[in-house]
N, C-alpha and C positions, 0 to 999 in steps of 0.2 A: 491715770485717768485721761480720757480723750480731751483734746483741746476744745475750748469754747470758740464761738465765732469771734469774740473780742480778742482772744489769745492769738487766733490765726491772723487777724488784722494787725495786731501789735508786732508779731514776728515779721510780717511783710513790710510794715512801716519802717522797721529798723534796717531794712535792706535797700531803702531808697538810696541810690548810688551817689556818693559825694561828687562824682564826675558827671552828674546829669547834664551840666551845661555843655559838655563835649559829646553828648550822645549816650550817656549811661554806659561807659566803658564798652563801646561798640566793638572794638577790635577783637576782643576775646569772646564775644557773645555766643557765636556758633560753637566754639570749643567747649565752653561751659555748659551750653545746652546739650551737646552730644553726651558729655559725661553724666549730666543729671538724668537725661532720658534713658541712657544705658542702665543706670542704677535702678530705674523704675521699670525696666523690662522693655524699653523702647515702645511705649504706648502709641506714639505717633505712627507706627507702622502697622497698627491693628486695623486700619481702615484707610480707604483711598481719600485723597485730599484734593481740594480746589484751592489754589493760592491766589490771592487778589492783591495786586499792588498798583501803584500810580500816585500821582501828586495830589489830585483832588478826586473825590467821589468814590474812593475805595470802600469806605464804610457803607455807603448806600448800595453799592454793587454787592458787597458781601451779604447784606440783609436781603436784597432782592433775589439773589441766587438761592439763599437758604429757603426763602418763602416759596419759590418755584419748585424746588425739590421736595419740600414738605407737602405741597399740593399733589405731587406725583406719588405720595405714599411712602417716601423714604424717611428714615430717622436721621435727622441732620444735626450735627454739632456745629456751632458757630462761634468763632473767636473774633472778637472786635476789641478796639481800643481807641481812645481811653474811655474810662467810665465817667458817668455824670454824678458820682457820689458814693457808689458802692462797688467794690471790685467784683462782686458776683456778676455784674452786668457784662463782664468781659467774656463769659463763657455761658452758652445756652444750648439746650437741646430742644428742638422743636420751637425755637424762639423764646423758650421759657428759661430764665436764668437759673443757675444752680441755687438751691435753697441754702440757708445759713448753716444747717447741720452738715450737709454734703460739702459745702465750701470748707468748713473747718476740718473735716475729715481728710479731704484730699490735700489741703495745704499742709497738714501735719505729716502726711505721707511724703510729700515732696521735701519738707524740711528734713526728715530723716535721711532721704537720699542725698540731700545737699551736705549734711554732716558726714555721711559715710564716704563721700567722694572728695570732700574738701574743696568743692567747686567754688564756693563763695558767690553763688549766683545773686544777681540783682533782683530788685522788686519785680520788674517786668518779666524777667526770665523765670522766676519762680511761679508767677501767675500763669505764664504760657505753659510751663511744664504741668501745672495743676490742671489746666484745661485739657491738655492731651491725655493725662491720666484719667480724668473724669469721663471723657468721651469713650475711652476704652472700657471703663466700668459699665457704661450705658450701652455698649455694643452698637454704636452709631453705624449707619450705612456709609456715611461720608462726612468729612469735616470740611467746612468752608472757613479758611483761615485768612484773616486780614493781616497784611504785613504791618509791623509797627512803624518802621521807617526804612525806606530804601528797599533792601532785599538781600543782596549778596552777603552782607555782614549782619543781617538781622537775626534776632533770636528765634524768629519763626522758621528760619531756613534750615531746619532739621527735617522738615517734611519733604517728601519727594512727590510733588503734585502731578497728577495725571492731566489736569487742566490748569493752566495759568491764565488769569485775566488781568489785563493792564488797562487802566482807564485813560491815562494821559501822562505826559512828562512835562512838568513845569520846573520852576527854579526854587521851590520851597526846600529848606534844609540844605541849601547849596553850601553852607559853611561846613557841613559835615560830610555830605556825599557828592559835592560839586567839585569845582566851581561851575562847569559848563553843563548845558543840558545833555550833551553827549556823555559826560561823566555820570550824570544822574541816571541816564538811560542804562548805562553799563551796570550801575549798582542795582537797579531794579530788575534788569535782565538776569541777574544771578539766581533768581528763583526758578528759572527754566532749567530742567535737567535732561540732558541728552540721554535717550534710551528710556526715559520715564514719562516725560511730558508728551502726551498724545496730541494735545491741541493747545496752541497759544492763541488766545483771543485778544487781539491787539487793537485797543481803542485809539492809540496815538497814530495820527495820520501823516506826520512828517516822515518822508521816505528815508532820510538819512538816519533818523532815530529808529525807525522800524528795522533798518538793517542791523543795528546794534543788537536788537532782540533776536532776529533771525539767525545771527551768528552763533547763538547758543544751541542751535539745531533741534528745535522741537520737531516731532514727526509731521505736524501740520501747523500752518499759521492761517488764522482767519483774521482778515483786516477789515476795519471799519470802512465802509464805502465800497468794499469789494465783495466779501462773503456775507457781511451783515450790515444793516443800516437802519436808520429811523427816518424815512422820507417824509413823514408827517409828524409834527411836534408842535401842538397848539395849546393855548390856554383852554382848559375844559370848562364847560358851563358850570358855574358854582365854584369849583376849586380843582387844583391838580392839572394834569396834562391829558391831552387826547392824542394818541400815538398810532401811527402805522409802523409796523416793525417787520423786517425781512431778515431771515436767517438762511443758512444753507438748506434747511429742512422744510421751511414753511414760511407763509406770510400771514400776518395778523392785522386786521383793520379795525380802526376806531376803538383801540384799547384804552381804557381810562386808568391812569396812574395817579394814585392819591398823594404823591409828593409834589412839592412846588418847584417851579423854575425850569426853564428850557434845558439846563444842564442835566436835569434828571431824566429827560428823554434819552440823552446820550448814554447815561448810566444804565437805563433800562435795556437798551440794545446790547450793551456789553454783557449784562447779567443774563439775558435770555440766551444769547449765543453760548455763554459759558455753561449754562444749565443743559442746553441741548448737546453741547460737546461731551458733557459727562455721561448723559444717558444714552447717547448715540442715536437719537431720533428727535422728532419734533415733540415739544411739550404740548399737551392738549390745549385747545383753544379755551375751554372752560377754566382749566387750571391757571393759564396765564392771566385771564381776566380776574380770577379770584385773588391770585397772589398779588398782582399789581394794584387791584382795587383796595386791598386791605393793608398795603404797605405803610409802615410808619418808620420814622427815624428821629428819635428824640434829640433835640438840640441842633438839628439841621433844618433851618427855616421852619421852625416849630411855632405855629400860631397858638398863643396861649391866652389871648384876650381879644375881644372884638371891638370894644369902644372905650378908649382909643385902641386901634389895632396894635398889639404888642407881639413882636416876632423875636424869637431867640435863634441865633445862627452862629455856629462855632467857626466861622470863616477865620482862618489864621494866616492867610497869605493874600497877596494882591489879586490873584486870579479868582480865588473863592470870594473875596470881598466884592469884586466887580459883579460876580454872579448873584450874590445876595442883593446888591443894590438894584440890579436889573430886575430881579424877581419881585422885589418890593414895589418898584415902579409899575410893574405889570399888573399886580393884584390890587394896588391902591394908587391908581393914577391921579396925580394932582394933589395928593394928600401932603400936608406939611409934615416933614420928617424930623424926628429928634433921634440922634444917635447916642447910644451909650456904648462907649468903646474902652476896652482894656485889653492888654496883650502881654505876651511873654517875650523875653529876649530870645534870639537876637533880631526879632522882627522890627522893621523901621516904622515908627508911628506915622511919619509923613506919607510914606508910600501907601500904607493901609488906609489912612484917612482920605488920601487922594482917590484911591480906588473906590471908596465908599461914597464919593461925591460930597464930602463934608462941607465944602464951600457953598453948596446949594441947599444944605439942610437948614431947618429953622434954628437948630442949636445942636451943640455937642456937649454931652456930659461925660467928663473923663473919669475913669476909675481904674482900679488895679485888682487883680485876683490875689488871693491869699497864697502866694507862692514865692519862693526865694528867687525865682527867675522872672518875676513880674517887672514890667517896665513901670516906673513910678508914674502915678496919675498926673503929676504936674508936668512931666515930660510929654505925655500924650496931649495935655492941654496946650502946651507951648507949640507943639507941632500943628495942632488944629488952628491956633491963632495965626501961625505963619502962612497957612493956606487961605486965610481970610474968613475962617469959620467963626461963628459966634459961640464962645465957650461960656456956659452959664453956671457951671458948678464943677467941683472936683470933690469926690468923696467915695466911701465904700460902696460896694455893689448894691446893697439893699436900698441905701439912700439915693444912689444914682438912678435906679430904676423908678423909684417913687417920684423923684423930681422930674424925670422925663415924662412919666404918665401925666403929671399935672401940667407940664408945658405943652404937651401934644394936644390936649383938649379932645373932645369927643370925635372930631373929624380928622384928627391927626393919626400918625403912625410912629411907633417906637421900634427901632431896630437895636437889639442888644447883641453885640458882636465883638470879634477880635480874638477870641480864644474859647475853647470848650471849658476852660476853667471859669471864665466869666459866666458862661451859660449855666454851668453847674450851680454856681452860687445864686444866680438869678432865678433859677427854677425853684430853689428852696426858699428864697426870701421875698420874691416880688408879690405885690398885691393883685392877684388875678381873681377878680370877683365876678367876671362874666365870660368864662371860657366858652368859645364857640362850640 
């Protein structure tokens, strides 16, 4: 009898790696994936791929590229991670996640391949292989694949991408792929394949780090500020961004992007360049406006309530935290801010809270996600107090958000952040009775 959805999820849950704190057994990930995919008939070779890596913004770029190519009439498979509650979210065709029956079927197929090879693949590897297999079943025209972490030793690095997009190089996950930015760049550059990658779209502007990527010998490199750019990036009337965008093939003026924050303008420029690199020509002006105007990204500066303003943002490093704080200041200038903060190890609570501007907030509500890697809420609270922040409560996510909403008042703003795990729990539990 075929597996049920619950049976498929139970099988995957049993494969969450005991070594997750060290990066889910990263050193053997590519070898296990190659064995697993070979047993499945190498589905990842059934379609061309665009590979997206970077420290921040790769999820947004992945979705924006997929949206642009879908508007061009292509059947697009999209791999993203992590999910916000259901593993189906990690694989989509036409931006629609796989349904429960399809998910159960393809996971059962991958489980059989894993048994046959003895690969002992981890949770994320099994899900990645399932996505590749499902895309082959659906005969997609292209897969847009978000790197899980890093690149060179990443489970996704069994694809030989014709286009590689890099958002930036920061210091997140330095304990696994660092310690220096040059080390991190080397790891991310590993998804570039000499003889296969036609275009490297490089959003990182540091010349020394750019050289690390170019040493991998893509056929062409398009660099931000040289081949593509975003010369206009303003707050749009109402919400989102108003952008002018330049690529090697075209210029686009006054394009509205429905995502929040100046950083999303940078992401949009990378995404547009990557989409044009894949199709080999300009994307139509109408298609660009439609794709960017419809763009959504759950859990990334997601506005879920208007009064008080409640925003969910999965920022999990200092750079992303600064971007979230700046975006909140831009769309709600002068509003008293209550932060709900929880995070995973090995992130430093004081560094994150400092980047969020905790000392300037009305209050901090400390919490912790339901994860073995969670930083205890009392440690988050202690870090906030050490910065001079007012800590008003410590508690589970649902109670923390309810407390923050009450504290903010109708004119205030609540930012729930620190991890996508916190965001996932907040989306399920929080009292959003007047979504905008």
